[in-house]
C-alpha positions as CSV (number, residue, x, y, z in Angstrom):
1,X,-68.4,-158.5,117.6
2,X,-70.7,-156.7,115.2
3,X,-73.1,-159.0,113.5
4,X,-73.2,-159.4,109.7
5,X,-76.7,-157.9,109.6
6,X,-75.6,-154.7,111.3
7,X,-72.5,-154.4,109.2
8,X,-74.6,-154.6,106.0
9,X,-77.0,-151.9,107.4
10,X,-74.1,-149.6,108.2
11,X,-72.7,-150.1,104.7
12,X,-76.0,-149.3,103.1
13,X,-76.3,-146.1,105.2
14,X,-72.8,-145.1,104.3
15,X,-73.4,-145.7,100.6
16,X,-76.7,-143.8,100.8
17,X,-75.1,-140.9,102.5
18,X,-72.3,-140.8,100.0
19,X,-74.7,-140.9,97.1
20,X,-76.8,-138.1,98.6
21,X,-73.6,-136.1,99.1
22,X,-72.5,-136.7,95.5
23,X,-76.0,-135.7,94.2
24,X,-75.9,-132.6,96.3
25,X,-72.5,-131.8,95.0
26,X,-73.6,-132.3,91.4
27,X,-76.7,-130.2,92.0
28,X,-74.5,-127.5,93.5
29,X,-72.1,-127.6,90.6
30,X,-75.0,-127.5,88.1
31,X,-76.6,-124.5,89.8
32,X,-73.2,-122.8,89.9
33,X,-72.7,-123.4,86.2
34,X,-76.3,-122.2,85.4
35,X,-75.8,-119.1,87.6
36,X,-72.5,-118.4,85.8
37,X,-74.1,-118.8,82.4
38,X,-77.0,-116.6,83.5
39,X,-74.6,-113.9,84.8
40,X,-72.6,-114.1,81.5
41,X,-75.8,-113.7,79.5
42,X,-77.0,-110.8,81.6
43,X,-73.6,-109.2,81.2
44,X,-73.8,-109.6,77.5
45,X,-77.3,-108.1,77.4
46,X,-76.2,-105.2,79.5
47,X,-73.2,-104.6,77.3
48,X,-75.4,-104.6,74.2
49,X,-77.8,-102.2,75.8
50,X,-74.9,-99.9,76.6
51,X,-73.7,-100.1,73.0
52,X,-77.2,-99.3,71.8
53,X,-77.4,-96.4,74.2
54,X,-74.1,-95.1,72.9
55,X,-75.2,-95.4,69.3
56,X,-78.5,-93.6,70.0
57,X,-76.6,-90.8,71.7
58,X,-74.4,-90.1,68.7
59,X,-75.6,-87.5,66.2
60,X,-77.1,-88.8,63.0
61,X,-75.0,-88.7,59.8
62,X,-75.1,-85.2,58.3
63,X,-77.4,-84.9,55.2
64,X,-75.6,-81.7,54.1
65,X,-78.8,-79.8,53.8
66,X,-80.8,-82.5,52.0
67,X,-84.3,-83.3,53.2
68,X,-84.9,-86.9,52.1
69,X,-87.6,-87.6,49.6
70,X,-90.8,-89.3,50.9
71,X,-91.2,-92.9,49.9
72,X,-92.4,-93.1,46.3
73,X,-92.2,-89.4,45.7
74,X,-91.9,-88.3,42.1
75,X,-88.6,-86.6,42.8
76,X,-87.2,-89.9,44.1
77,X,-88.4,-91.7,40.9
78,X,-86.9,-88.9,38.8
79,X,-83.5,-89.3,40.4
80,X,-83.5,-93.1,40.1
81,X,-84.6,-93.0,36.5
82,X,-81.9,-90.5,35.6
83,X,-79.2,-92.5,37.3
84,X,-80.3,-95.7,35.7
85,X,-80.4,-94.0,32.3
86,X,-76.9,-92.7,32.8
87,X,-75.6,-96.2,33.8
88,X,-77.2,-97.9,30.9
89,X,-75.8,-95.5,28.3
90,X,-73.4,-96.9,25.7
91,X,-71.7,-93.5,25.1
92,X,-68.5,-94.5,26.9
93,X,-67.9,-97.2,24.2
94,X,-68.4,-94.6,21.5
95,X,-66.7,-91.6,23.0
96,X,-63.3,-90.9,24.5
97,X,-62.0,-88.3,26.9
98,X,-64.5,-85.8,28.3
99,X,-67.2,-86.9,25.9
100,X,-67.4,-90.3,27.5
101,X,-68.3,-88.6,30.8
102,X,-70.6,-85.8,29.6
103,X,-72.5,-87.4,26.8
104,X,-74.3,-90.0,29.0
105,X,-75.5,-87.1,31.2
106,X,-76.9,-85.2,28.3
107,X,-78.5,-88.3,26.8
108,X,-80.2,-88.9,30.2
109,X,-81.4,-85.3,30.2
110,X,-83.1,-85.9,26.8
111,X,-84.8,-89.0,28.3
112,X,-86.0,-86.9,31.3
113,X,-87.6,-84.4,29.1
114,X,-89.8,-87.1,27.7
115,X,-90.4,-89.0,30.9
116,X,-90.6,-86.4,33.6
117,X,-91.2,-82.9,32.1
118,X,-93.4,-82.0,35.0
119,X,-90.4,-82.3,37.3
120,X,-87.7,-81.1,35.0
121,X,-89.5,-77.8,34.4
122,X,-90.6,-77.3,37.9
123,X,-88.1,-75.1,39.7
124,X,-89.2,-76.0,43.2
125,X,-88.9,-79.7,42.6
126,X,-85.6,-79.3,40.8
127,X,-84.1,-77.3,43.7
128,X,-85.0,-80.2,46.0
129,X,-83.3,-82.6,43.6
130,X,-80.2,-80.4,43.4
131,X,-79.9,-80.6,47.2
132,X,-79.8,-84.3,46.9
133,X,-77.0,-84.3,44.3
134,X,-75.1,-81.6,46.4
135,X,-75.4,-83.9,49.4
136,X,-74.2,-86.9,47.4
137,X,-71.2,-85.0,45.9
138,X,-70.2,-83.6,49.3
139,X,-70.2,-87.1,50.8
140,X,-68.2,-88.4,47.9
141,X,-65.5,-85.8,48.6
142,X,-65.4,-86.7,52.3
143,X,-65.1,-90.4,51.3
144,X,-62.2,-89.6,49.0
145,X,-64.0,-90.4,45.8
146,X,-63.2,-87.2,43.9
147,X,-63.8,-88.6,40.4
148,X,-67.4,-89.5,41.3
149,X,-67.9,-86.1,42.9
150,X,-66.7,-84.5,39.6
151,X,-69.4,-86.4,37.7
152,X,-72.0,-85.4,40.3
153,X,-71.0,-81.7,39.9
154,X,-71.5,-82.0,36.2
155,X,-75.0,-83.3,36.8
156,X,-75.7,-80.3,39.0
157,X,-74.4,-77.9,36.3
158,X,-76.7,-79.5,33.7
159,X,-79.8,-79.2,35.8
160,X,-78.9,-75.6,36.9
161,X,-78.4,-74.7,33.2
162,X,-81.8,-76.2,32.3
163,X,-83.5,-74.2,35.1
164,X,-81.8,-71.0,33.9
165,X,-82.5,-71.6,30.2
166,X,-85.9,-73.3,30.1
167,X,-87.6,-72.2,33.4
168,X,-86.2,-68.8,34.5
169,X,-85.2,-67.8,30.9
170,X,-82.2,-65.9,32.1
171,X,-79.8,-67.2,29.4
172,X,-79.8,-68.1,25.8
173,X,-78.8,-71.8,26.0
174,X,-76.8,-74.5,27.8
175,X,-73.1,-73.8,28.5
176,X,-71.3,-77.0,27.7
177,X,-68.0,-75.5,28.7
178,X,-69.0,-75.5,32.3
179,X,-69.9,-79.2,32.2
180,X,-66.6,-80.1,30.6
181,X,-64.7,-78.1,33.2
182,X,-66.4,-79.7,36.1
183,X,-65.7,-83.3,35.0
184,X,-62.0,-82.3,34.9
185,X,-62.1,-79.9,37.8
186,X,-59.1,-79.3,40.2
187,X,-59.6,-80.0,43.9
188,X,-60.0,-76.3,44.8
189,X,-62.7,-75.8,42.2
190,X,-64.5,-79.0,43.1
191,X,-64.6,-78.4,46.9
192,X,-65.6,-74.8,46.4
193,X,-68.4,-75.9,44.1
194,X,-70.1,-78.1,46.7
195,X,-69.2,-75.9,49.7
196,X,-71.3,-73.1,48.2
197,X,-74.3,-75.5,47.8
198,X,-74.6,-77.1,51.2
199,X,-75.9,-75.6,54.4
200,X,-73.4,-77.4,56.8
201,X,-69.7,-76.9,57.5
202,X,-68.6,-80.4,56.6
203,X,-66.3,-79.2,53.8
204,X,-64.7,-76.3,55.7
205,X,-61.7,-78.4,56.8
206,X,-61.3,-79.8,53.3
207,X,-61.5,-76.3,51.8
208,X,-58.7,-75.1,54.0
209,X,-56.5,-77.9,52.7
210,X,-57.1,-77.2,49.0
211,X,-57.6,-73.4,48.9
212,X,-53.9,-72.9,48.1
213,X,-54.4,-74.8,44.8
214,X,-54.9,-72.5,41.8
215,X,-58.3,-72.8,40.1
216,X,-57.8,-74.1,36.6
217,X,-60.0,-73.8,33.5
218,X,-60.2,-75.9,30.3
219,X,-58.9,-74.7,27.0
220,X,-61.4,-75.2,24.2
221,X,-58.7,-76.1,21.7
222,X,-58.6,-79.9,21.4
223,X,-54.9,-79.8,20.4
224,X,-53.8,-77.5,23.2
225,X,-50.2,-78.2,24.1
226,X,-50.8,-77.7,27.9
227,X,-51.1,-80.8,30.1
228,X,-54.8,-81.9,30.1
229,X,-55.6,-78.6,28.4
230,X,-55.6,-76.9,31.8
231,X,-54.8,-73.2,32.3
232,X,-55.1,-70.9,35.3
233,X,-58.6,-69.6,35.1
234,X,-57.7,-65.9,35.8
235,X,-55.5,-65.9,32.6
236,X,-58.0,-67.4,30.2
237,X,-59.4,-65.7,27.1
238,X,-62.9,-66.1,25.9
239,X,-64.6,-65.8,22.5
240,X,-66.2,-62.3,22.4
241,X,-68.7,-63.4,19.8
242,X,-70.4,-66.4,21.5
243,X,-69.0,-65.8,25.0
244,X,-69.1,-69.6,25.6
245,X,-65.6,-70.8,24.5
246,X,-62.4,-70.2,26.6
247,X,-58.8,-70.5,25.6
248,X,-55.4,-70.4,27.1
249,X,-53.9,-68.1,24.4
250,X,-54.6,-66.3,21.2
251,X,-52.8,-69.1,19.3
252,X,-55.1,-71.8,20.7
253,X,-58.1,-69.7,19.8
254,X,-56.9,-69.4,16.2
255,X,-56.1,-73.1,16.0
256,X,-59.5,-74.1,17.2
257,X,-61.4,-71.6,14.9
258,X,-62.1,-74.2,12.2
259,X,-63.9,-76.5,14.8
260,X,-65.5,-73.6,16.7
261,X,-66.8,-71.6,13.7
262,X,-70.2,-73.3,13.3
263,X,-70.9,-73.5,17.0
264,X,-69.9,-69.9,17.5
265,X,-72.3,-68.8,14.8
266,X,-75.2,-70.7,16.2
267,X,-74.5,-69.5,19.7
268,X,-74.1,-65.9,18.5
269,X,-77.5,-66.0,16.8
270,X,-79.1,-67.5,20.0
271,X,-77.5,-64.8,22.1
272,X,-78.8,-62.1,19.7
273,X,-82.3,-63.5,19.7
274,X,-82.2,-63.8,23.5
275,X,-81.0,-60.2,24.0
276,X,-83.7,-59.0,21.6
277,X,-86.4,-61.0,23.5
278,X,-85.1,-59.6,26.8
279,X,-85.3,-56.0,25.4
280,X,-88.8,-56.6,24.2
281,X,-89.8,-58.0,27.6
282,X,-88.3,-55.1,29.4
283,X,-90.1,-52.6,27.1
284,X,-93.4,-54.4,27.7
285,X,-92.8,-54.3,31.4
286,X,-91.8,-50.6,31.3
287,X,-94.8,-49.7,29.1
288,X,-97.0,-51.8,31.2
289,X,-96.0,-49.7,34.2
290,X,-96.6,-46.5,32.3
291,X,-100.0,-47.8,31.1
292,X,-101.0,-48.6,34.6
293,X,-100.0,-45.2,35.8
294,X,-102.1,-43.5,33.0
295,X,-105.0,-45.8,33.7
296,X,-105.0,-45.0,37.4
297,X,-104.8,-41.3,36.6
298,X,-107.7,-41.5,34.1
299,X,-109.8,-43.5,36.5
300,X,-109.2,-41.0,39.3
301,X,-110.1,-38.1,37.0
302,X,-113.3,-39.8,35.9
303,X,-114.2,-40.5,39.6
304,X,-113.7,-36.9,40.5
305,X,-115.8,-35.7,37.6
306,X,-118.6,-38.1,38.5
307,X,-118.5,-36.9,42.1
308,X,-119.0,-33.2,41.0
309,X,-121.7,-34.1,38.6
310,X,-123.6,-36.0,41.3
311,X,-123.1,-33.2,43.7
312,X,-124.5,-30.6,41.2
313,X,-127.6,-32.7,40.5
314,X,-128.1,-33.3,44.2
315,X,-127.9,-29.5,44.8
316,X,-130.3,-28.8,42.0
317,X,-132.7,-31.4,43.4
318,X,-132.6,-29.8,46.8
319,X,-133.2,-26.3,45.3
320,X,-136.1,-27.6,43.2
321,X,-137.6,-29.3,46.2
322,X,-137.4,-26.1,48.3
323,X,-139.1,-24.0,45.5
324,X,-142.0,-26.6,45.3
325,X,-142.4,-26.3,49.0
326,X,-142.7,-22.5,48.8
327,X,-145.3,-22.7,46.1
328,X,-147.4,-25.0,48.1
329,X,-147.2,-22.7,51.1
330,X,-148.5,-19.8,49.1
């Protein structure tokens, strides 16, 4: 018969062995959970690295030919100030129709003449700025925001007109008709406008979709009976005096004459003065070329005469020297 003391010892050993077994099991379970958690974390990190690798392998978004402005560059400040001025304009509350869209752009242009004339009248800086707006308008079309792209196209027209009128001096004034047409442009005209101004092919697919749409122009008669005053551009008539107003028919031209008369007169005077200035400039350039030719010929003639005079004096000097030598020898 087992003694009580031995029985207690066996019981203690069994309890101790069971406790060690439970602790070992708990440790095993804990290590398994930790390992599983670690494997899950490593898997998540690996997946994140793969995603980053995939993102890095994708081509960057197309800038449509725009080279971003350096931080703090004057062109960047110019664009921000112009857009802020347009956004803060109260013209939309005073004007309706096309005026509500175009007037804020023209008012902002006046502000730019006072704030950044060194940019506005610098063709190289303005070309860089135009690539920005061309890029923005292209992306707006790709995003389906055609109305915003129309406003952007009008901004481009305004700046191109300023460059042609104030910097390059190739036209008599700003053509408001172009701006009005662009804020109400059809899809074909809009896409073609930006497609010509970008260096990428991002709008090629869109152009194929809209090229069957007829390009429309805007009748200058405010009471034109046509829907939205739009008429097929190839059928439009223009005012032969100012060459800036277009109409859908002779009737609309007559109906709009009372409103157009003063503007037509002013633009006709500007055109006449511009053509006279261009003629004078061409004459000066032409006469300058003739003057240069005459000057070159006269200079060449004088040089030849001087050459012969020097040659004669040199010959006489040699003869005189020879005669003096003969006298001395005698």
